[in-house]
N, C-alpha and C positions, 0 to 999 in steps of 0.2 A: 491493311496496314494501319488505317486510322484506329481500328479497335485495339491493335497492339499498343499504339502510342497512348491511347486513353487508359488502357489497363496498366501500363507502366507508370503513368502519372498517378493514377489512383493508388497503386501499390506504394509508390514513394510517399504519398500523402499519409497513408495508413501507417507506414513505418515511422514517419516523422511524428505523427500523432501519438503512437505508442511510446516513442522515445520521450516526448514531452510529458506524457502521463507518468512514466517511470521516473523522470527527473523531478517532477513535482512531488511524487511520493518520497523520493530520496531526501528532498529538502525538508519535507514535513517530518519524516522519520528522524532526521538529524536533530530537529528542533523539539520534537515531542516524545518520541518513543525510545530513542537510543539510550537514554539514561538508565532505563530499567531493563530493556530487552536487547540492547546492543544493536549493531547494524547488521552485520553478516553473522557473526558469532558473538555470544555474550562475552563481555569482559569478565575478568575474575571477580569483580565486585558487582556485576549485574545480577540483581536478585530474582529475576524472572527468566523463563526460557526464551531462547531465540525464536524469532518469528520467520527467519529465513527459510524459504522453501515450503512454507505452509500453503495449503490450498487456497487459491484466491477467493473462491466462493465462501469458504469457511471464515476467512478473515473479514470479508465484508459483512457476513451475517453476525459474527461476534461483535464487531465494532458497532453495528446498528443496534444490536441488543443492549450493549453497554450504554450507548447514547440515549436509547429509549427507556433505560432502566428496567428492562425486562430480564436482564442478566445483572446480578448484583455484585458490585465491587466499588467501595467508596472511591478508590483511586481512579479506576477505569471509568466509572460513571461520570466523574468530574472531567476527566481528560476528553473522553469521547463526546461529552455534551457540547463541546465547542467545535466538533468536526462537522463539516458540510458533507453532503452526499459525494461531491467531487473529491474532497479530502479522503474520504473512506475508499473510494474507487482507486485513487492514486496510491494510497498506502498499501492497499491489498495487491495492486498490480506490482508495485515495487518489491515488497517482501516476498511475494510468490515467485518472482524471477531470480531471487538470490539463492546461491548454493549454500546449504547449511554447513 
């Protein structure tokens, strides 16, 4: 019985942690990414493709490459240069969970 209670509590903590990560990603996306990529689907005037539903590992890798300037884009190098590892994790988690 104790194991069940502990497992239930841990599952609740994990679920809450995931929700917090996704919320943080959503907040950062609204502030940083949405003007060019949109949130779930690109707006008519969004100049770049939607990130919704992209693979989480791909998004993390791409953002880290932009931040480290091993992937070149003047705009993305500048934007990603200000992102922490936590920001990148949160953004990737958020966008990967969105339906395109």
